[in-house]
Backbone bond lengths (Angstrom), bond angles and torsions (degrees), N, CA, C in turn:
res aa  C-N    CA-C-N  psi(-1)  N-CA   C-N-CA  omega(-1)  CA-C   N-CA-C  phi
1 M - - - 1.509 - - 1.442 110.75 -
2 S 1.289 119.69 119.61 1.554 123.51 171.03 1.529 107.40 -72.63
3 T 1.417 115.18 142.96 1.394 115.28 179.85 1.603 103.70 -132.42
4 K 1.396 109.39 154.45 1.482 112.55 175.48 1.398 108.13 -71.70
5 K 1.492 111.13 158.38 1.395 113.35 178.84 1.518 115.40 -62.96
6 G 1.323 112.49 138.29 1.530 119.54 -174.75 1.545 115.26 83.05
7 E 1.348 113.53 -6.82 1.576 116.99 -173.97 1.661 106.94 -77.02
8 S 1.274 122.96 129.04 1.353 125.76 178.79 1.599 111.41 -88.68
9 L 1.275 114.23 130.08 1.484 120.16 175.50 1.679 105.31 -89.45
10 L 1.465 109.09 135.25 1.441 113.69 173.75 1.531 107.34 -99.62
11 S 1.328 120.22 -21.25 1.415 126.22 167.35 1.473 105.92 -152.55
12 S 1.438 116.44 -175.98 1.513 117.06 -174.35 1.513 113.40 -60.27
13 S 1.272 116.80 -24.82 1.589 119.31 -171.33 1.482 110.84 -121.41
14 T 1.392 120.66 2.24 1.331 120.22 -177.26 1.635 112.44 -132.51
15 S 1.291 113.09 120.79 1.454 122.23 177.25 1.490 104.87 -92.38
16 V 1.305 111.59 169.94 1.552 119.37 176.51 1.519 105.68 -57.73
17 E 1.273 115.64 -50.54 1.470 124.89 -171.72 1.602 105.35 -58.39
18 K 1.398 117.95 -49.49 1.448 116.82 179.24 1.480 111.94 -62.25
19 Y 1.314 120.91 -38.78 1.387 120.93 -179.53 1.477 108.91 -64.17
20 L 1.348 122.39 -43.94 1.454 124.09 -179.39 1.543 109.56 -63.67
21 E 1.351 119.68 -35.05 1.475 118.39 173.85 1.454 112.11 -64.27
22 M 1.408 118.22 -41.18 1.538 123.08 175.87 1.541 109.60 -62.31
23 E 1.098 114.67 -44.29 1.704 115.86 177.40 1.499 108.23 -61.13
24 K 1.361 120.62 -48.73 1.458 123.37 -177.83 1.574 108.64 -58.89
25 A 1.238 117.12 -36.33 1.558 123.95 -176.28 1.525 107.36 -87.82
26 K 1.342 119.59 0.91 1.485 126.49 -176.69 1.594 106.78 44.24
27 N 1.306 116.79 52.03 1.414 129.83 -179.85 1.478 111.90 -81.50
28 V 1.369 113.92 76.87 1.450 119.22 -171.39 1.557 113.10 -60.13
29 S 1.260 116.60 -43.73 1.454 120.98 -179.34 1.516 114.59 -66.92
30 G 1.392 112.10 -40.31 1.484 117.85 175.75 1.437 117.48 -62.56
31 I 1.368 113.67 -37.92 1.517 120.98 176.99 1.435 113.18 -70.18
32 A 1.350 113.89 -41.23 1.512 118.55 176.56 1.546 109.65 -62.27
33 V 1.271 120.94 -42.03 1.419 122.61 179.27 1.528 111.03 -63.83
34 F 1.379 114.90 -38.61 1.508 118.08 -178.12 1.542 108.24 -72.17
35 I 1.237 121.08 -39.34 1.474 125.61 175.24 1.579 110.62 -54.81
36 R 1.386 112.54 -52.41 1.469 117.61 179.34 1.562 108.39 -60.79
37 E 1.231 120.02 -38.81 1.474 122.54 -175.72 1.598 104.94 -68.52
38 R 1.253 115.05 -47.09 1.526 118.21 -174.13 1.501 109.50 -60.17
39 F 1.352 116.86 -51.02 1.508 115.94 178.00 1.420 116.42 -71.42
40 A 1.201 123.17 -33.47 1.441 129.58 179.10 1.642 106.92 -58.74
41 E 1.347 110.67 -53.46 1.402 119.23 -173.22 1.545 111.27 -64.74
42 R 1.256 116.85 -36.61 1.501 123.68 179.76 1.422 119.88 -77.45
43 Y 1.356 114.04 -35.49 1.427 121.25 -165.86 1.554 116.77 -123.91
44 I 1.289 115.69 -20.48 1.425 116.95 -174.28 1.469 114.77 -118.13
45 K 1.256 114.94 -55.76 1.557 120.95 176.31 1.472 123.37 -53.09
46 P 1.396 118.96 -23.08 1.460 118.10 174.08 1.553 110.11 -65.96
47 F 1.287 120.43 -14.39 1.546 121.61 177.49 1.424 115.67 -99.00
48 D 1.385 121.49 -6.90 1.319 126.00 169.68 1.461 120.28 -59.90
49 K 1.254 124.03 120.34 1.420 131.95 -177.19 1.602 108.15 49.92
50 N 1.112 119.39 31.79 1.541 124.73 173.75 1.470 111.76 -96.13
51 H 1.292 112.55 110.92 1.497 117.66 -174.37 1.546 110.02 -78.40
52 N 1.267 119.79 -12.81 1.468 125.13 177.89 1.402 118.01 -94.21
53 K 1.410 114.16 -2.44 1.416 111.57 177.26 1.583 119.75 -64.21
54 N 1.397 113.09 161.85 1.417 111.26 -178.53 1.520 101.78 -146.21
55 G 1.295 116.49 160.50 1.463 126.32 -178.05 1.616 115.90 -60.16
56 F 1.222 110.78 -34.53 1.434 119.23 176.92 1.425 114.94 -57.35
57 I 1.381 117.55 -56.24 1.415 123.60 -174.14 1.600 107.90 -78.35
58 M 1.303 117.77 -24.72 1.479 118.09 174.82 1.551 108.21 -68.52
59 M 1.287 121.10 -37.34 1.453 122.18 175.17 1.533 111.56 -71.41
60 T 1.232 117.97 -34.05 1.480 120.35 176.61 1.550 108.24 -62.88
61 S 1.357 118.55 -48.64 1.449 123.32 171.62 1.436 115.10 -53.63
62 S 1.359 116.40 -48.25 1.493 123.56 176.43 1.494 111.38 -55.71
63 C 1.364 116.82 -45.74 1.440 118.27 -179.86 1.520 113.95 -60.63
64 L 1.335 113.42 -46.06 1.498 117.34 -179.11 1.542 106.12 -64.18
65 M 1.253 118.78 -34.35 1.487 121.64 178.70 1.528 116.42 -68.28
66 I 1.333 111.35 -33.82 1.549 117.79 174.16 1.492 108.02 -59.55
67 E 1.343 119.47 -54.41 1.307 125.53 -171.86 1.537 111.39 -65.41
68 A 1.258 117.89 -39.16 1.459 128.82 177.65 1.508 110.96 -58.86
69 L 1.341 107.62 -54.10 1.470 120.56 -172.57 1.508 109.56 -65.50
70 E 1.363 112.89 -42.76 1.416 118.35 -179.47 1.596 114.51 -67.20
71 S 1.402 115.50 -31.02 1.400 122.60 170.28 1.416 114.82 -59.90
72 F 1.298 115.83 -37.37 1.508 119.67 173.81 1.406 114.57 -70.68
73 W 1.442 120.15 -41.85 1.432 123.16 174.57 1.542 113.28 -56.96
74 Q 1.378 112.50 -38.52 1.461 119.73 -168.81 1.656 109.74 -91.62
75 G 1.310 115.75 -20.43 1.402 122.82 -171.60 1.585 110.12 77.16
76 W 1.212 124.63 27.55 1.442 132.09 -173.46 1.531 108.29 -74.56
77 R 1.279 119.19 133.89 1.524 119.40 174.80 1.540 99.17 -73.11
78 K 1.184 128.38 -51.90 1.380 133.04 167.35 1.424 116.67 -137.57
79 S 1.257 122.24 154.97 1.455 124.41 -168.22 1.708 109.03 -63.17
80 P 1.227 114.95 113.84 1.519 115.01 -178.43 1.475 113.23 -74.64
81 N 1.292 117.93 -17.05 1.410 122.11 176.72 1.556 106.82 -159.60
82 S 1.362 115.56 104.53 1.504 118.21 -171.08 1.472 106.74 -65.17
83 A 1.386 124.01 -35.32 1.382 120.12 -177.15 1.512 112.47 -64.10
84 L 1.460 114.32 -34.92 1.462 122.14 175.81 1.553 108.16 -54.85
85 A 1.444 112.95 -49.31 1.501 119.45 -177.13 1.494 109.45 -50.54
86 F 1.331 115.86 -47.07 1.490 116.97 -172.18 1.556 106.81 -73.97
87 C 1.193 122.77 -35.71 1.526 121.28 177.03 1.571 113.35 -64.61
88 Q 1.239 112.91 -41.83 1.444 120.22 176.77 1.524 111.64 -67.16
89 F 1.306 110.79 -41.84 1.519 111.45 -178.96 1.594 113.20 -66.38
90 F 1.329 116.13 -43.70 1.394 121.91 178.82 1.463 114.73 -69.14
91 D 1.306 120.50 -29.73 1.364 128.58 178.91 1.631 109.29 -73.73
92 R 1.311 114.48 -35.41 1.536 116.20 178.70 1.354 112.71 -79.54
93 S 1.302 119.80 -33.01 1.552 119.87 -170.07 1.602 107.70 -92.67
94 G 1.291 118.97 121.81 1.380 122.38 162.22 1.538 117.25 -61.72
95 R 1.304 111.47 -21.81 1.491 113.40 -178.28 1.458 111.28 -67.92
96 F 1.406 118.30 -16.08 1.444 117.70 -179.37 1.540 110.12 -121.16
97 A 1.335 116.78 36.94 1.378 122.44 -177.08 1.542 111.49 -55.91
98 S 1.336 118.98 -42.73 1.393 121.58 -178.47 1.498 110.64 -61.73
99 L 1.164 127.09 -10.93 1.424 126.44 -179.68 1.619 115.50 -103.52
100 R 1.415 108.62 -0.96 1.463 116.76 173.27 1.622 107.94 -61.99
101 G 1.230 113.96 133.48 1.469 113.72 -179.18 1.517 111.53 97.35
102 F 1.337 115.21 -20.76 1.438 124.35 -176.94 1.570 108.31 -116.04
103 S 1.328 123.48 10.35 1.361 118.23 -177.04 1.553 116.77 -67.67
104 Q 1.172 119.72 -29.14 1.491 120.40 -177.84 1.530 104.81 -76.03
105 E 1.370 113.97 -45.55 1.457 117.24 178.68 1.636 110.93 -58.43
106 F 1.294 119.06 -47.09 1.305 122.50 176.95 1.510 112.88 -57.12
107 Y 1.304 114.15 -47.46 1.428 116.43 -179.27 1.501 110.32 -60.80
108 T 1.295 120.49 -43.03 1.481 126.28 179.16 1.464 115.43 -60.98
109 H 1.345 112.83 -54.57 1.479 125.06 -171.17 1.500 118.63 -87.17
110 I 1.389 114.85 -29.30 1.503 117.55 176.77 1.474 103.18 -100.25
111 R 1.381 122.98 -70.91 1.376 122.67 -172.06 1.462 118.23 -55.98
112 C 1.297 116.69 -50.82 1.523 121.92 178.95 1.560 113.64 -72.08
113 G 1.318 113.01 -39.90 1.403 119.04 168.78 1.544 118.67 -49.56
114 I 1.293 105.74 -51.87 1.574 111.69 178.58 1.404 112.09 -70.30
115 M 1.295 117.77 -42.07 1.564 121.49 -169.60 1.618 109.85 -76.78
116 H 1.289 112.80 -33.14 1.470 116.92 -178.02 1.513 121.55 -108.83
117 Q 1.353 111.04 -15.15 1.455 113.76 179.68 1.433 110.95 -126.82
118 G 1.415 121.53 -5.78 1.453 124.28 -172.72 1.483 114.53 62.18
119 E 1.278 117.64 24.43 1.483 124.37 174.39 1.536 112.26 -158.36
120 T 1.291 113.21 161.58 1.461 119.25 179.94 1.563 97.72 -79.56
121 T 1.317 116.95 161.30 1.506 128.36 178.86 1.455 113.99 -131.82
122 G 1.333 120.49 166.50 1.437 122.17 166.61 1.583 110.00 75.89
123 G 1.273 120.62 15.70 1.406 119.77 177.29 1.617 110.99 81.07
124 W 1.379 118.45 15.76 1.461 125.51 176.98 1.582 100.45 -89.61
125 H 1.424 108.22 150.48 1.515 119.98 -172.75 1.534 107.23 -134.82
126 I 1.396 112.98 153.77 1.412 117.90 173.04 1.468 103.01 -125.81
127 R 1.365 114.79 132.09 1.533 121.27 177.66 1.536 107.42 -138.04
128 R 1.248 117.37 175.43 1.541 122.07 177.56 1.519 107.09 -128.14
129 D 1.275 122.33 15.48 1.474 120.24 -176.30 1.563 114.23 -126.07
130 L 1.301 119.59 17.11 1.420 125.72 175.35 1.579 114.44 -66.61
131 K 1.158 119.82 155.99 1.509 123.74 167.55 1.474 110.38 -90.37
132 M 1.315 120.83 7.17 1.494 123.62 -175.41 1.494 106.50 -150.51
133 I 1.355 115.61 166.78 1.419 118.35 177.88 1.528 114.73 -72.09
134 F 1.326 112.42 -37.87 1.506 119.45 -174.31 1.637 108.76 -146.88
135 D 1.314 110.42 127.92 1.517 115.68 176.01 1.454 104.01 -107.97
136 S 1.362 118.78 109.36 1.414 123.66 -176.52 1.559 113.91 -70.53
137 T 1.388 114.74 -24.83 1.522 114.96 176.40 1.332 116.17 -65.86
138 T 1.386 116.55 -38.00 1.507 123.54 -176.48 1.556 112.07 -101.33
139 K 1.386 115.59 -7.82 1.509 122.93 -174.53 1.555 108.32 48.92
140 T 1.458 103.76 61.63 1.571 114.35 178.32 1.387 107.35 -124.16
141 V 1.366 117.25 134.87 1.476 126.00 176.64 1.501 108.58 -109.19
142 D 1.228 114.21 137.42 1.545 115.03 177.45 1.558 103.98 -100.74
143 A 1.279 110.43 118.38 1.542 119.12 -170.24 1.595 109.98 -70.58
144 T 1.223 118.06 -35.56 1.480 120.67 179.44 1.475 110.64 -64.59
145 R 1.340 113.10 -49.55 1.474 113.65 -176.89 1.625 107.38 -73.65
146 F 1.313 119.11 -30.39 1.526 120.11 178.78 1.641 107.64 -61.09
147 L 1.236 113.02 -44.89 1.521 119.41 -173.81 1.491 108.85 -74.17
148 K 1.312 121.66 -31.00 1.456 125.45 168.59 1.503 111.11 -59.99
149 E 1.291 115.59 -45.79 1.541 120.61 -176.84 1.546 103.48 -74.91
150 M 1.192 127.58 -31.83 1.509 124.29 176.16 1.576 108.62 -65.11
151 A 1.367 118.73 -39.02 1.435 125.07 173.87 1.588 107.14 -57.18
152 G 1.249 113.25 -47.11 1.528 117.72 -178.10 1.577 106.43 -67.98
153 S 1.332 124.92 -38.13 1.373 126.23 179.64 1.510 108.68 -61.38
154 L 1.320 115.50 -43.77 1.539 120.55 175.41 1.498 112.83 -58.19
155 S 1.276 114.74 -45.52 1.366 124.72 177.99 1.574 112.29 -56.97
156 N 1.391 113.00 -50.12 1.457 121.11 177.36 1.488 112.33 -57.76
157 Y 1.358 118.62 -45.20 1.530 126.81 173.68 1.466 109.37 -54.19
158 C 1.223 119.05 -59.24 1.447 121.74 -172.20 1.575 107.28 -65.93
159 T 1.289 123.18 -34.27 1.456 125.46 179.18 1.601 106.02 -63.14
160 S 1.433 111.91 -43.92 1.515 117.59 -176.84 1.601 107.51 -66.75
161 L 1.204 110.08 -38.23 1.614 107.82 176.08 1.591 111.41 -59.61
162 E 1.236 118.11 -46.03 1.548 127.15 -174.14 1.572 100.52 -64.58
163 E 1.226 125.35 -34.70 1.432 121.87 -178.47 1.552 117.03 -93.72
164 A 1.442 116.30 -8.03 1.390 116.55 177.24 1.582 112.98 -92.30
165 E 1.369 111.24 155.71 1.508 116.88 177.45 1.471 112.59 -69.36
166 W 1.307 122.08 143.90 1.448 127.27 -177.81 1.507 110.74 -49.79
167 D 1.428 117.58 -41.74 1.448 118.54 179.94 1.614 117.85 -86.87
168 S 1.261 108.90 13.79 1.505 113.08 179.31 1.551 112.49 -75.25
169 E 1.322 113.39 156.50 1.505 118.80 178.00 1.509 111.30 -47.82
170 Q 1.346 114.26 -48.12 1.560 112.04 177.07 1.468 117.55 -52.11
171 W 1.396 115.42 -46.65 1.526 116.39 178.58 1.562 113.66 -69.03
172 K 1.357 117.33 -31.99 1.419 120.65 -175.67 1.646 101.85 -67.89
173 N 1.326 117.03 -41.60 1.436 123.00 179.77 1.485 111.81 -62.75
174 L 1.314 118.37 -48.62 1.529 124.59 179.29 1.684 104.07 -58.67
175 R 1.336 118.15 -49.96 1.546 114.86 -174.59 1.435 109.88 -65.90
176 K 1.363 119.73 -35.65 1.532 121.87 177.69 1.594 108.05 -59.01
177 K 1.303 114.44 -48.07 1.447 120.90 -176.67 1.617 108.13 -65.54
178 M 1.292 111.62 -40.57 1.587 110.74 -179.96 1.445 115.40 -81.06
179 K 1.356 123.16 -7.23 1.378 121.94 167.45 1.450 106.39 -77.47
180 D 1.333 127.67 -30.17 1.394 123.84 177.61 1.496 109.69 -77.64
181 V 1.352 118.54 -39.06 1.453 125.09 173.97 1.533 113.23 -50.88
182 C 1.351 113.87 -48.01 1.423 120.13 176.69 1.492 113.62 -70.12
183 A 1.279 118.77 -32.20 1.503 122.28 179.82 1.524 105.28 -68.73
184 N 1.286 115.68 -42.87 1.593 122.42 -176.56 1.477 107.62 -55.27
185 T 1.326 126.51 -27.02 1.437 126.25 -176.70 1.560 111.01 -71.78
186 K 1.320 116.69 -14.90 1.372 116.13 -169.28 1.541 107.78 -108.27
187 P 1.419 117.58 139.47 1.388 122.84 179.34 1.565 113.47 -52.25
188 K 1.267 115.00 140.59 1.558 116.25 174.14 1.502 110.02 -74.77
189 A 1.372 117.83 141.47 1.476 122.46 -171.40 1.577 112.31 -74.42
């Protein structure tokens, strides 16, 4: 997509201006497509057919996606409490039922370990060859399965947007978050 000079892209096919036009038109399906594209491009597609991918960076991407996606669900300008974002995300999604009860540990030993120390901590492990998303006895997460479920969570979110009324809490939260996303593309005065 070609853009005008100074125009900010929010995804490969949606500029700030195009998003604002869709919002003004209450284009539910267009915005849902844009959200799917934005998240997939940033967090999921870099691993498609990538022979150099590894579980560590896949989980890094997944953790970033959890916080971003939860911010859209909640309408947060920024995550007021990252641990809360993980707990709410895992509690809402049946895709991650095996991690319920382990949200705080996951946050501490996977997310914070990766983000602050460049490694997992507390005996937690990341693999890509499990037969399940999470093995609670060994505290091991399968990055490939985890990322696949993140893609499913994104799909579920976008489908729920398409099915929700424009004035629903879900849409109000998305618009609140997008107001900040759009504002963040402009330099601070």
